[in-house]
Chimera marker file (.cmm) of the C-alpha trace (Angstrom):
<marker_set name="trace">
<marker id="1" x="19.409" y="13.485" z="-3.977" r="1" g="1" b="0" radius="0.5"/>
<marker id="2" x="19.207" y="13.687" z="-7.796" r="1" g="1" b="0" radius="0.5"/>
<marker id="3" x="15.815" y="14.764" z="-9.190" r="1" g="1" b="0" radius="0.5"/>
<marker id="4" x="14.021" y="12.193" z="-11.308" r="1" g="1" b="0" radius="0.5"/>
<marker id="5" x="13.902" y="12.961" z="-15.055" r="1" g="1" b="0" radius="0.5"/>
<marker id="6" x="10.249" y="11.844" z="-15.012" r="1" g="1" b="0" radius="0.5"/>
<marker id="7" x="9.028" y="14.714" z="-12.854" r="1" g="1" b="0" radius="0.5"/>
<marker id="8" x="6.688" y="16.906" z="-14.874" r="1" g="1" b="0" radius="0.5"/>
<marker id="9" x="6.734" y="20.677" z="-14.900" r="1" g="1" b="0" radius="0.5"/>
<marker id="10" x="4.402" y="22.518" z="-12.524" r="1" g="1" b="0" radius="0.5"/>
<marker id="11" x="0.889" y="22.894" z="-13.892" r="1" g="1" b="0" radius="0.5"/>
<marker id="12" x="0.549" y="26.610" z="-13.225" r="1" g="1" b="0" radius="0.5"/>
<marker id="13" x="-2.655" y="28.515" z="-13.797" r="1" g="1" b="0" radius="0.5"/>
<marker id="14" x="-4.461" y="27.563" z="-17.005" r="1" g="1" b="0" radius="0.5"/>
<marker id="15" x="-5.734" y="30.327" z="-19.253" r="1" g="1" b="0" radius="0.5"/>
<marker id="16" x="-9.380" y="29.328" z="-19.521" r="1" g="1" b="0" radius="0.5"/>
<marker id="17" x="-9.715" y="31.445" z="-22.679" r="1" g="1" b="0" radius="0.5"/>
<marker id="18" x="-7.521" y="28.875" z="-24.447" r="1" g="1" b="0" radius="0.5"/>
<marker id="19" x="-9.946" y="25.981" z="-23.924" r="1" g="1" b="0" radius="0.5"/>
<marker id="20" x="-12.443" y="24.372" z="-26.265" r="1" g="1" b="0" radius="0.5"/>
<marker id="21" x="-15.137" y="21.784" z="-25.523" r="1" g="1" b="0" radius="0.5"/>
<marker id="22" x="-14.850" y="18.076" z="-26.248" r="1" g="1" b="0" radius="0.5"/>
<marker id="23" x="-17.447" y="18.299" z="-29.052" r="1" g="1" b="0" radius="0.5"/>
<marker id="24" x="-15.359" y="20.810" z="-31.052" r="1" g="1" b="0" radius="0.5"/>
<marker id="25" x="-12.199" y="18.741" z="-30.730" r="1" g="1" b="0" radius="0.5"/>
<marker id="26" x="-14.092" y="15.584" z="-31.716" r="1" g="1" b="0" radius="0.5"/>
<marker id="27" x="-15.444" y="17.292" z="-34.855" r="1" g="1" b="0" radius="0.5"/>
<marker id="28" x="-11.970" y="18.550" z="-35.729" r="1" g="1" b="0" radius="0.5"/>
<marker id="29" x="-10.447" y="15.082" z="-35.297" r="1" g="1" b="0" radius="0.5"/>
<marker id="30" x="-13.180" y="13.522" z="-37.437" r="1" g="1" b="0" radius="0.5"/>
<marker id="31" x="-12.462" y="15.982" z="-40.250" r="1" g="1" b="0" radius="0.5"/>
<marker id="32" x="-8.730" y="15.354" z="-39.989" r="1" g="1" b="0" radius="0.5"/>
<marker id="33" x="-9.275" y="11.585" z="-40.142" r="1" g="1" b="0" radius="0.5"/>
<marker id="34" x="-11.445" y="12.038" z="-43.235" r="1" g="1" b="0" radius="0.5"/>
<marker id="35" x="-8.505" y="13.848" z="-44.855" r="1" g="1" b="0" radius="0.5"/>
<marker id="36" x="-6.418" y="10.664" z="-44.839" r="1" g="1" b="0" radius="0.5"/>
<marker id="37" x="-6.265" y="8.959" z="-48.238" r="1" g="1" b="0" radius="0.5"/>
<marker id="38" x="-8.728" y="6.103" z="-48.664" r="1" g="1" b="0" radius="0.5"/>
<marker id="39" x="-7.385" y="2.910" z="-47.096" r="1" g="1" b="0" radius="0.5"/>
<marker id="40" x="-4.681" y="4.663" z="-45.046" r="1" g="1" b="0" radius="0.5"/>
<marker id="41" x="-6.404" y="4.760" z="-41.656" r="1" g="1" b="0" radius="0.5"/>
<marker id="42" x="-5.225" y="1.305" z="-40.607" r="1" g="1" b="0" radius="0.5"/>
<marker id="43" x="-1.580" y="2.012" z="-41.425" r="1" g="1" b="0" radius="0.5"/>
<marker id="44" x="-1.859" y="5.424" z="-39.707" r="1" g="1" b="0" radius="0.5"/>
<marker id="45" x="-3.119" y="3.690" z="-36.561" r="1" g="1" b="0" radius="0.5"/>
<marker id="46" x="-0.392" y="1.044" z="-36.720" r="1" g="1" b="0" radius="0.5"/>
<marker id="47" x="2.315" y="3.656" z="-37.261" r="1" g="1" b="0" radius="0.5"/>
<marker id="48" x="1.156" y="5.708" z="-34.257" r="1" g="1" b="0" radius="0.5"/>
<marker id="49" x="0.165" y="2.730" z="-32.094" r="1" g="1" b="0" radius="0.5"/>
<marker id="50" x="-3.480" y="3.804" z="-31.929" r="1" g="1" b="0" radius="0.5"/>
<marker id="51" x="-6.307" y="1.269" z="-31.511" r="1" g="1" b="0" radius="0.5"/>
<marker id="52" x="-7.763" y="0.952" z="-35.015" r="1" g="1" b="0" radius="0.5"/>
<marker id="53" x="-11.288" y="-0.108" z="-33.976" r="1" g="1" b="0" radius="0.5"/>
<marker id="54" x="-11.587" y="2.759" z="-31.485" r="1" g="1" b="0" radius="0.5"/>
<marker id="55" x="-10.278" y="5.291" z="-34.004" r="1" g="1" b="0" radius="0.5"/>
<marker id="56" x="-12.816" y="4.074" z="-36.569" r="1" g="1" b="0" radius="0.5"/>
<marker id="57" x="-15.529" y="4.480" z="-33.913" r="1" g="1" b="0" radius="0.5"/>
<marker id="58" x="-14.270" y="7.969" z="-33.157" r="1" g="1" b="0" radius="0.5"/>
<marker id="59" x="-14.189" y="8.843" z="-36.866" r="1" g="1" b="0" radius="0.5"/>
<marker id="60" x="-17.740" y="7.532" z="-37.422" r="1" g="1" b="0" radius="0.5"/>
<marker id="61" x="-19.045" y="8.994" z="-34.149" r="1" g="1" b="0" radius="0.5"/>
<marker id="62" x="-20.194" y="5.539" z="-33.063" r="1" g="1" b="0" radius="0.5"/>
<marker id="63" x="-18.395" y="5.284" z="-29.713" r="1" g="1" b="0" radius="0.5"/>
<marker id="64" x="-20.716" y="4.576" z="-26.808" r="1" g="1" b="0" radius="0.5"/>
<marker id="65" x="-19.038" y="7.141" z="-24.535" r="1" g="1" b="0" radius="0.5"/>
<marker id="66" x="-16.637" y="10.045" z="-24.719" r="1" g="1" b="0" radius="0.5"/>
<marker id="67" x="-12.983" y="9.072" z="-25.063" r="1" g="1" b="0" radius="0.5"/>
<marker id="68" x="-11.026" y="12.225" z="-24.181" r="1" g="1" b="0" radius="0.5"/>
<marker id="69" x="-7.669" y="10.500" z="-23.623" r="1" g="1" b="0" radius="0.5"/>
<marker id="70" x="-7.900" y="8.642" z="-26.927" r="1" g="1" b="0" radius="0.5"/>
<marker id="71" x="-8.860" y="11.892" z="-28.629" r="1" g="1" b="0" radius="0.5"/>
<marker id="72" x="-5.901" y="13.661" z="-27.042" r="1" g="1" b="0" radius="0.5"/>
<marker id="73" x="-3.528" y="10.887" z="-28.183" r="1" g="1" b="0" radius="0.5"/>
<marker id="74" x="-4.909" y="11.219" z="-31.708" r="1" g="1" b="0" radius="0.5"/>
<marker id="75" x="-4.469" y="15.001" z="-31.652" r="1" g="1" b="0" radius="0.5"/>
<marker id="76" x="-0.837" y="14.637" z="-30.575" r="1" g="1" b="0" radius="0.5"/>
<marker id="77" x="-0.260" y="12.351" z="-33.552" r="1" g="1" b="0" radius="0.5"/>
<marker id="78" x="-1.878" y="14.983" z="-35.768" r="1" g="1" b="0" radius="0.5"/>
<marker id="79" x="0.583" y="17.544" z="-34.300" r="1" g="1" b="0" radius="0.5"/>
<marker id="80" x="-2.085" y="19.401" z="-32.329" r="1" g="1" b="0" radius="0.5"/>
<marker id="81" x="-0.821" y="19.920" z="-28.776" r="1" g="1" b="0" radius="0.5"/>
<marker id="82" x="-3.486" y="20.092" z="-26.059" r="1" g="1" b="0" radius="0.5"/>
<marker id="83" x="-3.944" y="19.225" z="-22.417" r="1" g="1" b="0" radius="0.5"/>
<marker id="84" x="-7.110" y="17.898" z="-20.819" r="1" g="1" b="0" radius="0.5"/>
<marker id="85" x="-8.708" y="20.038" z="-18.155" r="1" g="1" b="0" radius="0.5"/>
<marker id="86" x="-11.986" y="19.741" z="-16.267" r="1" g="1" b="0" radius="0.5"/>
<marker id="87" x="-13.859" y="23.017" z="-15.814" r="1" g="1" b="0" radius="0.5"/>
<marker id="88" x="-15.647" y="22.974" z="-13.453" r="1" g="1" b="0" radius="0.5"/>
<marker id="89" x="-13.740" y="20.170" z="-11.698" r="1" g="1" b="0" radius="0.5"/>
<marker id="90" x="-16.847" y="17.981" z="-11.317" r="1" g="1" b="0" radius="0.5"/>
<marker id="91" x="-17.875" y="18.262" z="-15.004" r="1" g="1" b="0" radius="0.5"/>
<marker id="92" x="-18.329" y="15.072" z="-16.992" r="1" g="1" b="0" radius="0.5"/>
<marker id="93" x="-16.816" y="16.378" z="-20.219" r="1" g="1" b="0" radius="0.5"/>
<marker id="94" x="-13.298" y="17.746" z="-20.180" r="1" g="1" b="0" radius="0.5"/>
<marker id="95" x="-12.149" y="20.748" z="-22.141" r="1" g="1" b="0" radius="0.5"/>
<marker id="96" x="-9.004" y="20.836" z="-24.222" r="1" g="1" b="0" radius="0.5"/>
<marker id="97" x="-6.433" y="23.486" z="-23.314" r="1" g="1" b="0" radius="0.5"/>
<marker id="98" x="-4.224" y="24.874" z="-26.086" r="1" g="1" b="0" radius="0.5"/>
<marker id="99" x="-0.672" y="26.052" z="-25.297" r="1" g="1" b="0" radius="0.5"/>
<marker id="100" x="-1.050" y="29.471" z="-26.947" r="1" g="1" b="0" radius="0.5"/>
<marker id="101" x="-3.493" y="31.857" z="-28.571" r="1" g="1" b="0" radius="0.5"/>
<marker id="102" x="-1.793" y="31.179" z="-31.911" r="1" g="1" b="0" radius="0.5"/>
<marker id="103" x="-2.441" y="27.421" z="-31.636" r="1" g="1" b="0" radius="0.5"/>
<marker id="104" x="-6.057" y="28.014" z="-30.636" r="1" g="1" b="0" radius="0.5"/>
<marker id="105" x="-6.599" y="30.470" z="-33.500" r="1" g="1" b="0" radius="0.5"/>
<marker id="106" x="-5.188" y="27.982" z="-36.016" r="1" g="1" b="0" radius="0.5"/>
<marker id="107" x="-7.464" y="25.268" z="-34.622" r="1" g="1" b="0" radius="0.5"/>
<marker id="108" x="-10.531" y="27.541" z="-34.785" r="1" g="1" b="0" radius="0.5"/>
<marker id="109" x="-9.779" y="28.679" z="-38.351" r="1" g="1" b="0" radius="0.5"/>
<marker id="110" x="-9.340" y="25.114" z="-39.555" r="1" g="1" b="0" radius="0.5"/>
<marker id="111" x="-12.494" y="23.937" z="-37.791" r="1" g="1" b="0" radius="0.5"/>
<marker id="112" x="-14.458" y="26.813" z="-39.324" r="1" g="1" b="0" radius="0.5"/>
<marker id="113" x="-13.208" y="25.834" z="-42.775" r="1" g="1" b="0" radius="0.5"/>
<marker id="114" x="-14.067" y="22.184" z="-42.192" r="1" g="1" b="0" radius="0.5"/>
<marker id="115" x="-17.542" y="23.113" z="-40.961" r="1" g="1" b="0" radius="0.5"/>
<marker id="116" x="-18.187" y="25.380" z="-43.955" r="1" g="1" b="0" radius="0.5"/>
<marker id="117" x="-17.015" y="22.743" z="-46.425" r="1" g="1" b="0" radius="0.5"/>
<marker id="118" x="-14.791" y="25.250" z="-48.216" r="1" g="1" b="0" radius="0.5"/>
<marker id="119" x="-11.210" y="25.050" z="-46.958" r="1" g="1" b="0" radius="0.5"/>
<marker id="120" x="-9.041" y="27.928" z="-48.190" r="1" g="1" b="0" radius="0.5"/>
<marker id="121" x="-6.617" y="26.053" z="-50.384" r="1" g="1" b="0" radius="0.5"/>
<marker id="122" x="-3.493" y="27.862" z="-51.589" r="1" g="1" b="0" radius="0.5"/>
<marker id="123" x="-4.158" y="29.490" z="-54.941" r="1" g="1" b="0" radius="0.5"/>
<marker id="124" x="-7.934" y="29.082" z="-54.674" r="1" g="1" b="0" radius="0.5"/>
<marker id="125" x="-10.505" y="31.844" z="-54.769" r="1" g="1" b="0" radius="0.5"/>
<marker id="126" x="-11.416" y="31.081" z="-51.133" r="1" g="1" b="0" radius="0.5"/>
<marker id="127" x="-7.847" y="31.693" z="-49.974" r="1" g="1" b="0" radius="0.5"/>
<marker id="128" x="-7.640" y="35.050" z="-51.676" r="1" g="1" b="0" radius="0.5"/>
<marker id="129" x="-11.143" y="36.045" z="-50.700" r="1" g="1" b="0" radius="0.5"/>
<marker id="130" x="-11.903" y="36.794" z="-54.329" r="1" g="1" b="0" radius="0.5"/>
<marker id="131" x="-15.377" y="36.559" z="-55.752" r="1" g="1" b="0" radius="0.5"/>
<marker id="132" x="-16.192" y="34.225" z="-58.577" r="1" g="1" b="0" radius="0.5"/>
<marker id="133" x="-17.161" y="37.112" z="-60.867" r="1" g="1" b="0" radius="0.5"/>
<marker id="134" x="-16.441" y="36.513" z="-64.545" r="1" g="1" b="0" radius="0.5"/>
<marker id="135" x="-13.548" y="38.384" z="-66.092" r="1" g="1" b="0" radius="0.5"/>
<marker id="136" x="-14.474" y="41.316" z="-68.350" r="1" g="1" b="0" radius="0.5"/>
<link id1="1" id2="2" r="1" g="1" b="0" radius="0.2"/>
<link id1="2" id2="3" r="1" g="1" b="0" radius="0.2"/>
<link id1="3" id2="4" r="1" g="1" b="0" radius="0.2"/>
<link id1="4" id2="5" r="1" g="1" b="0" radius="0.2"/>
<link id1="5" id2="6" r="1" g="1" b="0" radius="0.2"/>
<link id1="6" id2="7" r="1" g="1" b="0" radius="0.2"/>
<link id1="7" id2="8" r="1" g="1" b="0" radius="0.2"/>
<link id1="8" id2="9" r="1" g="1" b="0" radius="0.2"/>
<link id1="9" id2="10" r="1" g="1" b="0" radius="0.2"/>
<link id1="10" id2="11" r="1" g="1" b="0" radius="0.2"/>
<link id1="11" id2="12" r="1" g="1" b="0" radius="0.2"/>
<link id1="12" id2="13" r="1" g="1" b="0" radius="0.2"/>
<link id1="13" id2="14" r="1" g="1" b="0" radius="0.2"/>
<link id1="14" id2="15" r="1" g="1" b="0" radius="0.2"/>
<link id1="15" id2="16" r="1" g="1" b="0" radius="0.2"/>
<link id1="16" id2="17" r="1" g="1" b="0" radius="0.2"/>
<link id1="17" id2="18" r="1" g="1" b="0" radius="0.2"/>
<link id1="18" id2="19" r="1" g="1" b="0" radius="0.2"/>
<link id1="19" id2="20" r="1" g="1" b="0" radius="0.2"/>
<link id1="20" id2="21" r="1" g="1" b="0" radius="0.2"/>
<link id1="21" id2="22" r="1" g="1" b="0" radius="0.2"/>
<link id1="22" id2="23" r="1" g="1" b="0" radius="0.2"/>
<link id1="23" id2="24" r="1" g="1" b="0" radius="0.2"/>
<link id1="24" id2="25" r="1" g="1" b="0" radius="0.2"/>
<link id1="25" id2="26" r="1" g="1" b="0" radius="0.2"/>
<link id1="26" id2="27" r="1" g="1" b="0" radius="0.2"/>
<link id1="27" id2="28" r="1" g="1" b="0" radius="0.2"/>
<link id1="28" id2="29" r="1" g="1" b="0" radius="0.2"/>
<link id1="29" id2="30" r="1" g="1" b="0" radius="0.2"/>
<link id1="30" id2="31" r="1" g="1" b="0" radius="0.2"/>
<link id1="31" id2="32" r="1" g="1" b="0" radius="0.2"/>
<link id1="32" id2="33" r="1" g="1" b="0" radius="0.2"/>
<link id1="33" id2="34" r="1" g="1" b="0" radius="0.2"/>
<link id1="34" id2="35" r="1" g="1" b="0" radius="0.2"/>
<link id1="35" id2="36" r="1" g="1" b="0" radius="0.2"/>
<link id1="36" id2="37" r="1" g="1" b="0" radius="0.2"/>
<link id1="37" id2="38" r="1" g="1" b="0" radius="0.2"/>
<link id1="38" id2="39" r="1" g="1" b="0" radius="0.2"/>
<link id1="39" id2="40" r="1" g="1" b="0" radius="0.2"/>
<link id1="40" id2="41" r="1" g="1" b="0" radius="0.2"/>
<link id1="41" id2="42" r="1" g="1" b="0" radius="0.2"/>
<link id1="42" id2="43" r="1" g="1" b="0" radius="0.2"/>
<link id1="43" id2="44" r="1" g="1" b="0" radius="0.2"/>
<link id1="44" id2="45" r="1" g="1" b="0" radius="0.2"/>
<link id1="45" id2="46" r="1" g="1" b="0" radius="0.2"/>
<link id1="46" id2="47" r="1" g="1" b="0" radius="0.2"/>
<link id1="47" id2="48" r="1" g="1" b="0" radius="0.2"/>
<link id1="48" id2="49" r="1" g="1" b="0" radius="0.2"/>
<link id1="49" id2="50" r="1" g="1" b="0" radius="0.2"/>
<link id1="50" id2="51" r="1" g="1" b="0" radius="0.2"/>
<link id1="51" id2="52" r="1" g="1" b="0" radius="0.2"/>
<link id1="52" id2="53" r="1" g="1" b="0" radius="0.2"/>
<link id1="53" id2="54" r="1" g="1" b="0" radius="0.2"/>
<link id1="54" id2="55" r="1" g="1" b="0" radius="0.2"/>
<link id1="55" id2="56" r="1" g="1" b="0" radius="0.2"/>
<link id1="56" id2="57" r="1" g="1" b="0" radius="0.2"/>
<link id1="57" id2="58" r="1" g="1" b="0" radius="0.2"/>
<link id1="58" id2="59" r="1" g="1" b="0" radius="0.2"/>
<link id1="59" id2="60" r="1" g="1" b="0" radius="0.2"/>
<link id1="60" id2="61" r="1" g="1" b="0" radius="0.2"/>
<link id1="61" id2="62" r="1" g="1" b="0" radius="0.2"/>
<link id1="62" id2="63" r="1" g="1" b="0" radius="0.2"/>
<link id1="63" id2="64" r="1" g="1" b="0" radius="0.2"/>
<link id1="64" id2="65" r="1" g="1" b="0" radius="0.2"/>
<link id1="65" id2="66" r="1" g="1" b="0" radius="0.2"/>
<link id1="66" id2="67" r="1" g="1" b="0" radius="0.2"/>
<link id1="67" id2="68" r="1" g="1" b="0" radius="0.2"/>
<link id1="68" id2="69" r="1" g="1" b="0" radius="0.2"/>
<link id1="69" id2="70" r="1" g="1" b="0" radius="0.2"/>
<link id1="70" id2="71" r="1" g="1" b="0" radius="0.2"/>
<link id1="71" id2="72" r="1" g="1" b="0" radius="0.2"/>
<link id1="72" id2="73" r="1" g="1" b="0" radius="0.2"/>
<link id1="73" id2="74" r="1" g="1" b="0" radius="0.2"/>
<link id1="74" id2="75" r="1" g="1" b="0" radius="0.2"/>
<link id1="75" id2="76" r="1" g="1" b="0" radius="0.2"/>
<link id1="76" id2="77" r="1" g="1" b="0" radius="0.2"/>
<link id1="77" id2="78" r="1" g="1" b="0" radius="0.2"/>
<link id1="78" id2="79" r="1" g="1" b="0" radius="0.2"/>
<link id1="79" id2="80" r="1" g="1" b="0" radius="0.2"/>
<link id1="80" id2="81" r="1" g="1" b="0" radius="0.2"/>
<link id1="81" id2="82" r="1" g="1" b="0" radius="0.2"/>
<link id1="82" id2="83" r="1" g="1" b="0" radius="0.2"/>
<link id1="83" id2="84" r="1" g="1" b="0" radius="0.2"/>
<link id1="84" id2="85" r="1" g="1" b="0" radius="0.2"/>
<link id1="85" id2="86" r="1" g="1" b="0" radius="0.2"/>
<link id1="86" id2="87" r="1" g="1" b="0" radius="0.2"/>
<link id1="87" id2="88" r="1" g="1" b="0" radius="0.2"/>
<link id1="88" id2="89" r="1" g="1" b="0" radius="0.2"/>
<link id1="89" id2="90" r="1" g="1" b="0" radius="0.2"/>
<link id1="90" id2="91" r="1" g="1" b="0" radius="0.2"/>
<link id1="91" id2="92" r="1" g="1" b="0" radius="0.2"/>
<link id1="92" id2="93" r="1" g="1" b="0" radius="0.2"/>
<link id1="93" id2="94" r="1" g="1" b="0" radius="0.2"/>
<link id1="94" id2="95" r="1" g="1" b="0" radius="0.2"/>
<link id1="95" id2="96" r="1" g="1" b="0" radius="0.2"/>
<link id1="96" id2="97" r="1" g="1" b="0" radius="0.2"/>
<link id1="97" id2="98" r="1" g="1" b="0" radius="0.2"/>
<link id1="98" id2="99" r="1" g="1" b="0" radius="0.2"/>
<link id1="99" id2="100" r="1" g="1" b="0" radius="0.2"/>
<link id1="100" id2="101" r="1" g="1" b="0" radius="0.2"/>
<link id1="101" id2="102" r="1" g="1" b="0" radius="0.2"/>
<link id1="102" id2="103" r="1" g="1" b="0" radius="0.2"/>
<link id1="103" id2="104" r="1" g="1" b="0" radius="0.2"/>
<link id1="104" id2="105" r="1" g="1" b="0" radius="0.2"/>
<link id1="105" id2="106" r="1" g="1" b="0" radius="0.2"/>
<link id1="106" id2="107" r="1" g="1" b="0" radius="0.2"/>
<link id1="107" id2="108" r="1" g="1" b="0" radius="0.2"/>
<link id1="108" id2="109" r="1" g="1" b="0" radius="0.2"/>
<link id1="109" id2="110" r="1" g="1" b="0" radius="0.2"/>
<link id1="110" id2="111" r="1" g="1" b="0" radius="0.2"/>
<link id1="111" id2="112" r="1" g="1" b="0" radius="0.2"/>
<link id1="112" id2="113" r="1" g="1" b="0" radius="0.2"/>
<link id1="113" id2="114" r="1" g="1" b="0" radius="0.2"/>
<link id1="114" id2="115" r="1" g="1" b="0" radius="0.2"/>
<link id1="115" id2="116" r="1" g="1" b="0" radius="0.2"/>
<link id1="116" id2="117" r="1" g="1" b="0" radius="0.2"/>
<link id1="117" id2="118" r="1" g="1" b="0" radius="0.2"/>
<link id1="118" id2="119" r="1" g="1" b="0" radius="0.2"/>
<link id1="119" id2="120" r="1" g="1" b="0" radius="0.2"/>
<link id1="120" id2="121" r="1" g="1" b="0" radius="0.2"/>
<link id1="121" id2="122" r="1" g="1" b="0" radius="0.2"/>
<link id1="122" id2="123" r="1" g="1" b="0" radius="0.2"/>
<link id1="123" id2="124" r="1" g="1" b="0" radius="0.2"/>
<link id1="124" id2="125" r="1" g="1" b="0" radius="0.2"/>
<link id1="125" id2="126" r="1" g="1" b="0" radius="0.2"/>
<link id1="126" id2="127" r="1" g="1" b="0" radius="0.2"/>
<link id1="127" id2="128" r="1" g="1" b="0" radius="0.2"/>
<link id1="128" id2="129" r="1" g="1" b="0" radius="0.2"/>
<link id1="129" id2="130" r="1" g="1" b="0" radius="0.2"/>
<link id1="130" id2="131" r="1" g="1" b="0" radius="0.2"/>
<link id1="131" id2="132" r="1" g="1" b="0" radius="0.2"/>
<link id1="132" id2="133" r="1" g="1" b="0" radius="0.2"/>
<link id1="133" id2="134" r="1" g="1" b="0" radius="0.2"/>
<link id1="134" id2="135" r="1" g="1" b="0" radius="0.2"/>
<link id1="135" id2="136" r="1" g="1" b="0" radius="0.2"/>
</marker_set>
């Protein structure tokens, strides 16, 4: 018997330290959607076969209920790999499991920058950690 190519890899034991709550991932996705140039959301959704109306609702935080699978699909299209996991198993809100500490750290750093409103852009004072003191 030949194994099916559609069989997924074993799940293994998840590292619970690599998980973040739905609310954090939603905030991150909203910031990333706001980064798209004005008027580009519709073409982004068409290109990635995402439901435009639902993505707008996600972006504006106007969805009536949590949409973890939609959020995960969006993250994959933003090149952020995660898996959904329920901890504890009977919880209503899933958590998002990152594949590595490096991926989680990158996510957390970007979210912190988004939340602070001062992303560390290359060549900016924020990136270098320099103060805005006047030159002598």
